[in-house]
PDB file of N, CA, C and O in Angstrom, chain B, residues numbered from 101:
ATOM      1  N   MET B 101     117.420  80.567 102.674  1.00  0.00           N
ATOM      2  CA  MET B 101     117.351  80.732 104.023  1.00  0.00           C
ATOM      3  C   MET B 101     118.328  79.602 104.578  1.00  0.00           C
ATOM      4  O   MET B 101     118.714  78.602 103.973  1.00  0.00           O
ATOM      5  N   GLY B 102     118.667  80.044 106.015  1.00  0.00           N
ATOM      6  CA  GLY B 102     119.633  79.124 106.711  1.00  0.00           C
ATOM      7  C   GLY B 102     118.617  78.167 108.001  1.00  0.00           C
ATOM      8  O   GLY B 102     117.537  78.562 108.437  1.00  0.00           O
ATOM      9  N   SER B 103     119.247  76.997 108.369  1.00  0.00           N
ATOM     10  CA  SER B 103     118.309  76.347 109.567  1.00  0.00           C
ATOM     11  C   SER B 103     117.976  77.230 110.399  1.00  0.00           C
ATOM     12  O   SER B 103     118.436  78.357 110.579  1.00  0.00           O
ATOM     13  N   ILE B 104     116.835  76.468 111.102  1.00  0.00           N
ATOM     14  CA  ILE B 104     116.169  77.581 112.169  1.00  0.00           C
ATOM     15  C   ILE B 104     117.578  77.660 113.663  1.00  0.00           C
ATOM     16  O   ILE B 104     118.310  76.818 114.183  1.00  0.00           O
ATOM     17  N   GLY B 105     117.325  79.295 113.872  1.00  0.00           N
ATOM     18  CA  GLY B 105     118.311  79.702 114.799  1.00  0.00           C
ATOM     19  C   GLY B 105     119.578  80.207 114.178  1.00  0.00           C
ATOM     20  O   GLY B 105     120.206  80.989 114.892  1.00  0.00           O
ATOM     21  N   THR B 106     120.005  79.980 113.206  1.00  0.00           N
ATOM     22  CA  THR B 106     120.988  80.621 113.001  1.00  0.00           C
ATOM     23  C   THR B 106     121.113  81.990 112.152  1.00  0.00           C
ATOM     24  O   THR B 106     120.050  82.483 111.774  1.00  0.00           O
ATOM     25  N   SER B 107     122.145  82.554 111.867  1.00  0.00           N
ATOM     26  CA  SER B 107     121.873  84.028 112.059  1.00  0.00           C
ATOM     27  C   SER B 107     121.308  84.526 110.489  1.00  0.00           C
ATOM     28  O   SER B 107     120.849  85.657 110.328  1.00  0.00           O
ATOM     29  N   ALA B 108     121.419  83.430 109.258  1.00  0.00           N
ATOM     30  CA  ALA B 108     121.215  83.377 108.250  1.00  0.00           C
ATOM     31  C   ALA B 108     119.469  83.165 108.091  1.00  0.00           C
ATOM     32  O   ALA B 108     118.931  83.456 107.022  1.00  0.00           O
ATOM     33  N   ASP B 109     118.860  82.763 108.975  1.00  0.00           N
ATOM     34  CA  ASP B 109     117.571  82.342 109.420  1.00  0.00           C
ATOM     35  C   ASP B 109     116.344  83.669 108.654  1.00  0.00           C
ATOM     36  O   ASP B 109     115.245  83.518 108.119  1.00  0.00           O
ATOM     37  N   ASN B 110     117.045  84.718 108.888  1.00  0.00           N
ATOM     38  CA  ASN B 110     116.140  85.869 108.982  1.00  0.00           C
ATOM     39  C   ASN B 110     116.512  87.010 108.096  1.00  0.00           C
ATOM     40  O   ASN B 110     115.876  88.057 107.979  1.00  0.00           O
ATOM     41  N   ALA B 111     117.780  86.636 107.395  1.00  0.00           N
ATOM     42  CA  ALA B 111     118.679  87.900 106.809  1.00  0.00           C
ATOM     43  C   ALA B 111     117.686  88.113 105.874  1.00  0.00           C
ATOM     44  O   ALA B 111     117.263  89.206 106.249  1.00  0.00           O
ATOM     45  N   LEU B 112     116.929  87.761 104.764  1.00  0.00           N
ATOM     46  CA  LEU B 112     115.968  88.538 103.724  1.00  0.00           C
ATOM     47  C   LEU B 112     114.984  88.810 104.668  1.00  0.00           C
ATOM     48  O   LEU B 112     115.454  89.910 104.957  1.00  0.00           O
ATOM     49  N   ALA B 113     114.136  88.734 105.295  1.00  0.00           N
ATOM     50  CA  ALA B 113     113.517  89.476 106.264  1.00  0.00           C
ATOM     51  C   ALA B 113     114.092  91.143 106.743  1.00  0.00           C
ATOM     52  O   ALA B 113     113.696  92.303 106.624  1.00  0.00           O
ATOM     53  N   GLU B 114     115.222  90.432 107.319  1.00  0.00           N
ATOM     54  CA  GLU B 114     116.133  92.132 107.820  1.00  0.00           C
ATOM     55  C   GLU B 114     116.224  92.836 107.056  1.00  0.00           C
ATOM     56  O   GLU B 114     116.100  94.035 107.308  1.00  0.00           O
ATOM     57  N   SER B 115     116.558  92.243 105.421  1.00  0.00           N
ATOM     58  CA  SER B 115     116.973  93.131 104.341  1.00  0.00           C
ATOM     59  C   SER B 115     116.134  94.071 103.889  1.00  0.00           C
ATOM     60  O   SER B 115     116.374  95.253 103.640  1.00  0.00           O
ATOM     61  N   PHE B 116     114.527  93.106 103.745  1.00  0.00           N
ATOM     62  CA  PHE B 116     113.593  94.055 103.328  1.00  0.00           C
ATOM     63  C   PHE B 116     113.524  95.235 104.398  1.00  0.00           C
ATOM     64  O   PHE B 116     113.877  96.396 104.189  1.00  0.00           O
ATOM     65  N   ASN B 117     113.106  94.824 105.347  1.00  0.00           N
ATOM     66  CA  ASN B 117     112.692  95.649 106.909  1.00  0.00           C
ATOM     67  C   ASN B 117     113.825  96.927 106.538  1.00  0.00           C
ATOM     68  O   ASN B 117     113.339  98.023 106.257  1.00  0.00           O
ATOM     69  N   ALA B 118     115.072  96.796 106.540  1.00  0.00           N
ATOM     70  CA  ALA B 118     116.062  97.463 106.472  1.00  0.00           C
ATOM     71  C   ALA B 118     115.771  98.698 105.534  1.00  0.00           C
ATOM     72  O   ALA B 118     115.905  99.881 105.848  1.00  0.00           O
ATOM     73  N   ALA B 119     115.324  98.170 104.259  1.00  0.00           N
ATOM     74  CA  ALA B 119     115.447  99.260 102.752  1.00  0.00           C
ATOM     75  C   ALA B 119     113.690  99.857 103.264  1.00  0.00           C
ATOM     76  O   ALA B 119     113.410 101.055 103.290  1.00  0.00           O
ATOM     77  N   LEU B 120     112.906  98.988 103.549  1.00  0.00           N
ATOM     78  CA  LEU B 120     111.788  99.816 104.319  1.00  0.00           C
ATOM     79  C   LEU B 120     112.162 100.954 104.971  1.00  0.00           C
ATOM     80  O   LEU B 120     112.010 102.059 104.451  1.00  0.00           O
ATOM     81  N   LYS B 121     112.649 100.799 106.087  1.00  0.00           N
ATOM     82  CA  LYS B 121     112.604 101.754 107.015  1.00  0.00           C
ATOM     83  C   LYS B 121     113.714 102.552 106.579  1.00  0.00           C
ATOM     84  O   LYS B 121     113.818 103.494 107.364  1.00  0.00           O
ATOM     85  N   ARG B 122     114.802 102.615 105.466  1.00  0.00           N
ATOM     86  CA  ARG B 122     115.368 103.466 105.060  1.00  0.00           C
ATOM     87  C   ARG B 122     115.137 104.243 104.181  1.00  0.00           C
ATOM     88  O   ARG B 122     115.676 105.349 104.189  1.00  0.00           O
ATOM     89  N   GLU B 123     114.223 103.842 103.137  1.00  0.00           N
ATOM     90  CA  GLU B 123     113.923 104.518 102.055  1.00  0.00           C
ATOM     91  C   GLU B 123     112.472 105.061 102.682  1.00  0.00           C
ATOM     92  O   GLU B 123     112.211 106.066 102.022  1.00  0.00           O
ATOM     93  N   VAL B 124     111.446 104.848 103.632  1.00  0.00           N
ATOM     94  CA  VAL B 124     109.935 105.311 104.018  1.00  0.00           C
ATOM     95  C   VAL B 124     110.250 106.435 104.893  1.00  0.00           C
ATOM     96  O   VAL B 124     109.851 107.593 104.771  1.00  0.00           O
ATOM     97  N   LEU B 125     111.240 105.812 106.052  1.00  0.00           N
ATOM     98  CA  LEU B 125     111.080 107.133 107.279  1.00  0.00           C
ATOM     99  C   LEU B 125     112.133 107.737 107.168  1.00  0.00           C
ATOM    100  O   LEU B 125     112.234 108.677 107.956  1.00  0.00           O
ATOM    101  N   LYS B 126     113.158 107.544 106.351  1.00  0.00           N
ATOM    102  CA  LYS B 126     114.070 108.247 105.777  1.00  0.00           C
ATOM    103  C   LYS B 126     114.632 108.759 107.636  1.00  0.00           C
ATOM    104  O   LYS B 126     114.834 107.887 108.481  1.00  0.00           O
ATOM    105  N   ASP B 127     114.791 110.234 107.937  1.00  0.00           N
ATOM    106  CA  ASP B 127     115.377 110.459 108.951  1.00  0.00           C
ATOM    107  C   ASP B 127     114.295 110.585 110.653  1.00  0.00           C
ATOM    108  O   ASP B 127     114.430 111.034 111.791  1.00  0.00           O
ATOM    109  N   SER B 128     113.250 109.855 109.816  1.00  0.00           N
ATOM    110  CA  SER B 128     111.734 110.309 111.142  1.00  0.00           C
ATOM    111  C   SER B 128     112.265 108.677 111.892  1.00  0.00           C
ATOM    112  O   SER B 128     112.752 107.671 111.376  1.00  0.00           O
ATOM    113  N   LYS B 129     111.904 109.012 113.283  1.00  0.00           N
ATOM    114  CA  LYS B 129     111.862 107.795 113.829  1.00  0.00           C
ATOM    115  C   LYS B 129     109.998 107.083 114.093  1.00  0.00           C
ATOM    116  O   LYS B 129     109.594 106.167 114.809  1.00  0.00           O
ATOM    117  N   THR B 130     109.428 107.819 113.349  1.00  0.00           N
ATOM    118  CA  THR B 130     107.661 107.245 113.279  1.00  0.00           C
ATOM    119  C   THR B 130     107.431 108.099 112.337  1.00  0.00           C
ATOM    120  O   THR B 130     108.057 108.978 111.744  1.00  0.00           O
ATOM    121  N   PHE B 131     106.005 107.477 112.325  1.00  0.00           N
ATOM    122  CA  PHE B 131     104.780 107.827 111.431  1.00  0.00           C
ATOM    123  C   PHE B 131     104.441 108.973 112.007  1.00  0.00           C
ATOM    124  O   PHE B 131     104.655 109.161 113.205  1.00  0.00           O
ATOM    125  N   GLU B 132     103.883 109.856 111.243  1.00  0.00           N
ATOM    126  CA  GLU B 132     102.992 110.953 111.947  1.00  0.00           C
ATOM    127  C   GLU B 132     101.267 110.154 112.587  1.00  0.00           C
ATOM    128  O   GLU B 132     100.686 110.550 113.598  1.00  0.00           O
ATOM    129  N   ASN B 133     100.789 109.048 111.706  1.00  0.00           N
ATOM    130  CA  ASN B 133      99.817 109.000 111.855  1.00  0.00           C
ATOM    131  C   ASN B 133      99.985 107.647 111.285  1.00  0.00           C
ATOM    132  O   ASN B 133     100.933 107.414 110.535  1.00  0.00           O
ATOM    133  N   GLN B 134      98.776 106.386 111.722  1.00  0.00           N
ATOM    134  CA  GLN B 134      98.517 104.952 111.203  1.00  0.00           C
ATOM    135  C   GLN B 134      97.449 104.879 109.525  1.00  0.00           C
ATOM    136  O   GLN B 134      97.060 103.867 108.941  1.00  0.00           O
ATOM    137  N   LEU B 135      97.254 106.214 109.180  1.00  0.00           N
ATOM    138  CA  LEU B 135      96.842 106.218 108.015  1.00  0.00           C
ATOM    139  C   LEU B 135      97.929 106.291 106.799  1.00  0.00           C
ATOM    140  O   LEU B 135      98.190 105.651 105.780  1.00  0.00           O
ATOM    141  N   ARG B 136      98.538 107.746 107.675  1.00  0.00           N
ATOM    142  CA  ARG B 136      99.927 107.424 106.486  1.00  0.00           C
ATOM    143  C   ARG B 136     101.055 106.694 106.620  1.00  0.00           C
ATOM    144  O   ARG B 136     101.988 106.853 105.833  1.00  0.00           O
ATOM    145  N   CYS B 137     101.107 105.809 107.628  1.00  0.00           N
ATOM    146  CA  CYS B 137     101.999 104.975 107.580  1.00  0.00           C
ATOM    147  C   CYS B 137     101.494 103.808 106.650  1.00  0.00           C
ATOM    148  O   CYS B 137     102.252 103.400 105.770  1.00  0.00           O
ATOM    149  N   ARG B 138     100.356 103.305 106.796  1.00  0.00           N
ATOM    150  CA  ARG B 138      99.669 102.350 105.869  1.00  0.00           C
ATOM    151  C   ARG B 138     100.197 102.806 104.524  1.00  0.00           C
ATOM    152  O   ARG B 138     101.108 102.238 103.922  1.00  0.00           O
ATOM    153  N   ARG B 139      99.506 103.952 104.077  1.00  0.00           N
ATOM    154  CA  ARG B 139      99.770 104.441 102.853  1.00  0.00           C
ATOM    155  C   ARG B 139     100.877 104.208 102.240  1.00  0.00           C
ATOM    156  O   ARG B 139     100.833 103.431 101.286  1.00  0.00           O
ATOM    157  N   ASP B 140     102.257 104.863 102.651  1.00  0.00           N
ATOM    158  CA  ASP B 140     103.109 105.038 102.499  1.00  0.00           C
ATOM    159  C   ASP B 140     103.949 103.766 102.391  1.00  0.00           C
ATOM    160  O   ASP B 140     104.758 103.585 101.481  1.00  0.00           O
ATOM    161  N   VAL B 141     103.666 102.753 103.536  1.00  0.00           N
ATOM    162  CA  VAL B 141     104.575 101.552 103.034  1.00  0.00           C
ATOM    163  C   VAL B 141     103.650 100.443 102.128  1.00  0.00           C
ATOM    164  O   VAL B 141     103.976  99.268 101.959  1.00  0.00           O
ATOM    165  N   PHE B 142     102.502 101.045 101.619  1.00  0.00           N
ATOM    166  CA  PHE B 142     101.645 100.058 100.276  1.00  0.00           C
ATOM    167  C   PHE B 142     102.221 100.699  99.188  1.00  0.00           C
ATOM    168  O   PHE B 142     102.474 100.026  98.189  1.00  0.00           O
ATOM    169  N   ARG B 143     102.471 101.893  99.213  1.00  0.00           N
ATOM    170  CA  ARG B 143     103.123 102.747  98.000  1.00  0.00           C
ATOM    171  C   ARG B 143     104.475 102.362  97.800  1.00  0.00           C
ATOM    172  O   ARG B 143     104.835 102.249  96.629  1.00  0.00           O
ATOM    173  N   TRP B 144     105.396 102.111  98.812  1.00  0.00           N
ATOM    174  CA  TRP B 144     106.751 101.576  98.797  1.00  0.00           C
ATOM    175  C   TRP B 144     106.631 100.196  98.418  1.00  0.00           C
ATOM    176  O   TRP B 144     107.619  99.721  97.859  1.00  0.00           O
ATOM    177  N   CYS B 145     105.724  99.511  98.583  1.00  0.00           N
ATOM    178  CA  CYS B 145     105.813  97.589  98.417  1.00  0.00           C
ATOM    179  C   CYS B 145     105.490  97.615  97.088  1.00  0.00           C
ATOM    180  O   CYS B 145     106.097  96.790  96.406  1.00  0.00           O
ATOM    181  N   THR B 146     104.335  98.662  96.249  1.00  0.00           N
ATOM    182  CA  THR B 146     103.825  98.258  95.378  1.00  0.00           C
ATOM    183  C   THR B 146     105.385  98.944  94.193  1.00  0.00           C
ATOM    184  O   THR B 146     105.601  98.441  93.090  1.00  0.00           O
ATOM    185  N   ARG B 147     106.231 100.094  94.771  1.00  0.00           N
ATOM    186  CA  ARG B 147     106.768 100.471  93.994  1.00  0.00           C
ATOM    187  C   ARG B 147     108.067  99.217  94.043  1.00  0.00           C
ATOM    188  O   ARG B 147     108.512  98.675  93.031  1.00  0.00           O
ATOM    189  N   TYR B 148     108.402  99.004  95.083  1.00  0.00           N
ATOM    190  CA  TYR B 148     109.652  97.980  94.983  1.00  0.00           C
ATOM    191  C   TYR B 148     109.480  96.521  94.500  1.00  0.00           C
ATOM    192  O   TYR B 148     110.425  95.879  94.042  1.00  0.00           O
ATOM    193  N   ASN B 149     108.038  95.953  94.644  1.00  0.00           N
ATOM    194  CA  ASN B 149     108.142  95.077  93.666  1.00  0.00           C
ATOM    195  C   ASN B 149     107.192  94.941  91.764  1.00  0.00           C
ATOM    196  O   ASN B 149     106.716  94.034  91.081  1.00  0.00           O
ATOM    197  N   THR B 150     107.385  96.571  91.637  1.00  0.00           N
ATOM    198  CA  THR B 150     107.254  96.238  90.382  1.00  0.00           C
ATOM    199  C   THR B 150     107.825  97.162  89.423  1.00  0.00           C
ATOM    200  O   THR B 150     107.778  97.075  88.196  1.00  0.00           O
ATOM    201  N   ILE B 151     108.583  98.413  90.413  1.00  0.00           N
ATOM    202  CA  ILE B 151     109.261  99.346  89.274  1.00  0.00           C
ATOM    203  C   ILE B 151     111.033  99.680  89.925  1.00  0.00           C
ATOM    204  O   ILE B 151     111.957 100.246  89.340  1.00  0.00           O
ATOM    205  N   ARG B 152     110.998  99.116  91.225  1.00  0.00           N
ATOM    206  CA  ARG B 152     112.387  99.452  91.268  1.00  0.00           C
ATOM    207  C   ARG B 152     113.412  98.346  90.909  1.00  0.00           C
ATOM    208  O   ARG B 152     113.015  97.227  91.233  1.00  0.00           O
ATOM    209  N   ARG B 153     114.216  98.368  90.522  1.00  0.00           N
ATOM    210  CA  ARG B 153     115.115  97.856  89.793  1.00  0.00           C
ATOM    211  C   ARG B 153     115.946  96.991  90.875  1.00  0.00           C
ATOM    212  O   ARG B 153     116.154  97.552  91.951  1.00  0.00           O
ATOM    213  N   HIS B 154     116.446  95.671  90.697  1.00  0.00           N
ATOM    214  CA  HIS B 154     116.648  94.640  91.444  1.00  0.00           C
ATOM    215  C   HIS B 154     117.732  94.278  90.639  1.00  0.00           C
ATOM    216  O   HIS B 154     117.621  94.279  89.413  1.00  0.00           O
ATOM    217  N   SER B 155     119.207  93.838  91.442  1.00  0.00           N
ATOM    218  CA  SER B 155     120.523  92.913  91.092  1.00  0.00           C
ATOM    219  C   SER B 155     120.182  91.618  90.603  1.00  0.00           C
ATOM    220  O   SER B 155     120.836  91.195  89.650  1.00  0.00           O
ATOM    221  N   TRP B 156     119.263  90.904  91.093  1.00  0.00           N
ATOM    222  CA  TRP B 156     118.518  89.510  90.868  1.00  0.00           C
ATOM    223  C   TRP B 156     118.061  89.313  89.556  1.00  0.00           C
ATOM    224  O   TRP B 156     118.145  88.205  89.027  1.00  0.00           O
ATOM    225  N   CYS B 157     117.530  90.398  88.917  1.00  0.00           N
ATOM    226  CA  CYS B 157     117.076  90.333  88.008  1.00  0.00           C
ATOM    227  C   CYS B 157     117.657  91.155  86.448  1.00  0.00           C
ATOM    228  O   CYS B 157     117.189  91.167  85.310  1.00  0.00           O
ATOM    229  N   LYS B 158     118.826  91.761  87.038  1.00  0.00           N
ATOM    230  CA  LYS B 158     120.178  91.707  85.962  1.00  0.00           C
ATOM    231  C   LYS B 158     119.880  93.575  85.977  1.00  0.00           C
ATOM    232  O   LYS B 158     120.486  94.315  85.200  1.00  0.00           O
ATOM    233  N   TYR B 159     119.166  93.936  86.690  1.00  0.00           N
ATOM    234  CA  TYR B 159     118.995  95.742  87.228  1.00  0.00           C
ATOM    235  C   TYR B 159     117.684  95.841  86.326  1.00  0.00           C
ATOM    236  O   TYR B 159     117.650  96.756  85.503  1.00  0.00           O
ATOM    237  N   LEU B 160     116.866  95.178  86.397  1.00  0.00           N
ATOM    238  CA  LEU B 160     115.457  95.797  85.464  1.00  0.00           C
ATOM    239  C   LEU B 160     114.632  95.674  86.662  1.00  0.00           C
ATOM    240  O   LEU B 160     114.963  95.284  87.781  1.00  0.00           O
ATOM    241  N   ALA B 161     113.117  96.210  86.085  1.00  0.00           N
ATOM    242  CA  ALA B 161     112.207  96.171  87.239  1.00  0.00           C
ATOM    243  C   ALA B 161     111.627  95.063  87.251  1.00  0.00           C
ATOM    244  O   ALA B 161     111.527  94.675  86.087  1.00  0.00           O
ATOM    245  N   PRO B 162     111.204  94.368  87.942  1.00  0.00           N
ATOM    246  CA  PRO B 162     110.476  93.196  88.483  1.00  0.00           C
ATOM    247  C   PRO B 162     109.425  92.921  87.194  1.00  0.00           C
ATOM    248  O   PRO B 162     109.612  92.007  86.390  1.00  0.00           O
ATOM    249  N   ALA B 163     108.633  93.573  87.146  1.00  0.00           N
ATOM    250  CA  ALA B 163     107.291  93.402  85.884  1.00  0.00           C
ATOM    251  C   ALA B 163     108.089  93.611  84.481  1.00  0.00           C
ATOM    252  O   ALA B 163     107.846  92.703  83.687  1.00  0.00           O
ATOM    253  N   VAL B 164     108.923  94.535  84.031  1.00  0.00           N
ATOM    254  CA  VAL B 164     109.646  94.384  83.366  1.00  0.00           C
ATOM    255  C   VAL B 164     110.127  92.812  82.806  1.00  0.00           C
ATOM    256  O   VAL B 164     109.786  92.120  81.847  1.00  0.00           O
ATOM    257  N   PHE B 165     111.099  92.641  83.932  1.00  0.00           N
ATOM    258  CA  PHE B 165     111.489  91.114  83.856  1.00  0.00           C
ATOM    259  C   PHE B 165     110.902  90.082  83.585  1.00  0.00           C
ATOM    260  O   PHE B 165     111.332  89.139  82.920  1.00  0.00           O
ATOM    261  N   GLU B 166     109.619  90.228  84.213  1.00  0.00           N
ATOM    262  CA  GLU B 166     108.647  88.788  83.689  1.00  0.00           C
ATOM    263  C   GLU B 166     108.133  88.974  83.009  1.00  0.00           C
ATOM    264  O   GLU B 166     107.275  88.106  82.847  1.00  0.00           O
ATOM    265  N   GLU B 167     108.068  90.275  81.872  1.00  0.00           N
ATOM    266  CA  GLU B 167     107.463  89.778  80.478  1.00  0.00           C
ATOM    267  C   GLU B 167     108.634  89.746  79.404  1.00  0.00           C
ATOM    268  O   GLU B 167     108.412  89.555  78.209  1.00  0.00           O
ATOM    269  N   ARG B 168     110.030  89.969  79.992  1.00  0.00           N
ATOM    270  CA  ARG B 168     111.262  89.467  78.618  1.00  0.00           C
ATOM    271  C   ARG B 168     111.657  88.098  79.189  1.00  0.00           C
ATOM    272  O   ARG B 168     112.275  87.243  78.556  1.00  0.00           O
ATOM    273  N   CYS B 169     111.291  88.003  80.273  1.00  0.00           N
ATOM    274  CA  CYS B 169     111.854  85.999  81.106  1.00  0.00           C
ATOM    275  C   CYS B 169     110.507  85.400  81.136  1.00  0.00           C
ATOM    276  O   CYS B 169     110.068  85.806  82.212  1.00  0.00           O
ATOM    277  N   PRO B 170     109.704  84.763  80.657  1.00  0.00           N
ATOM    278  CA  PRO B 170     108.512  84.442  81.136  1.00  0.00           C
ATOM    279  C   PRO B 170     109.006  83.184  82.352  1.00  0.00           C
ATOM    280  O   PRO B 170     110.146  82.722  82.400  1.00  0.00           O
ATOM    281  N   ALA B 171     108.237  82.913  82.978  1.00  0.00           N
ATOM    282  CA  ALA B 171     108.595  81.296  83.797  1.00  0.00           C
ATOM    283  C   ALA B 171     108.178  80.056  82.523  1.00  0.00           C
ATOM    284  O   ALA B 171     107.486  80.286  81.532  1.00  0.00           O
ATOM    285  N   ILE B 172     108.667  79.037  82.801  1.00  0.00           N
ATOM    286  CA  ILE B 172     108.486  77.857  82.161  1.00  0.00           C
ATOM    287  C   ILE B 172     108.254  76.844  83.352  1.00  0.00           C
ATOM    288  O   ILE B 172     109.159  76.404  84.061  1.00  0.00           O
ATOM    289  N   LEU B 173     106.996  76.556  83.462  1.00  0.00           N
ATOM    290  CA  LEU B 173     106.711  75.478  84.561  1.00  0.00           C
ATOM    291  C   LEU B 173     106.906  74.254  83.934  1.00  0.00           C
ATOM    292  O   LEU B 173     106.642  74.197  82.733  1.00  0.00           O
ATOM    293  N   ILE B 174     107.267  73.379  84.438  1.00  0.00           N
ATOM    294  CA  ILE B 174     107.581  71.533  84.134  1.00  0.00           C
ATOM    295  C   ILE B 174     106.644  70.716  84.748  1.00  0.00           C
ATOM    296  O   ILE B 174     106.364  70.923  85.928  1.00  0.00           O
ATOM    297  N   SER B 175     106.264  70.070  84.303  1.00  0.00           N
ATOM    298  CA  SER B 175     104.455  69.520  85.176  1.00  0.00           C
ATOM    299  C   SER B 175     105.755  68.316  86.170  1.00  0.00           C
ATOM    300  O   SER B 175     106.593  67.551  85.692  1.00  0.00           O
ATOM    301  N   ALA B 176     105.464  68.569  87.448  1.00  0.00           N
ATOM    302  CA  ALA B 176     106.137  67.352  87.951  1.00  0.00           C
ATOM    303  C   ALA B 176     105.564  65.896  87.735  1.00  0.00           C
ATOM    304  O   ALA B 176     106.362  65.000  88.013  1.00  0.00           O
ATOM    305  N   SER B 177     104.195  65.468  87.243  1.00  0.00           N
ATOM    306  CA  SER B 177     103.955  64.249  87.157  1.00  0.00           C
ATOM    307  C   SER B 177     104.141  63.755  85.966  1.00  0.00           C
ATOM    308  O   SER B 177     103.936  62.560  85.755  1.00  0.00           O
TER     309      SER B 177
END
């Protein structure tokens, strides 16, 4: 995250929204109706967060990455 007012401030959200629009809407400008919108976005978000491979986790699905590389949290106190 960048500092407030910089172009990098919103880059992560813009990238996420661009991927969502590109993969869900494809060539359409709008959804048919609100129910279809909610269903398609929910399905895409579920896929994005569990199944879709990401470069940040060595091109593994996030669910697989978490199984293979459990986070070890160190107590701050």
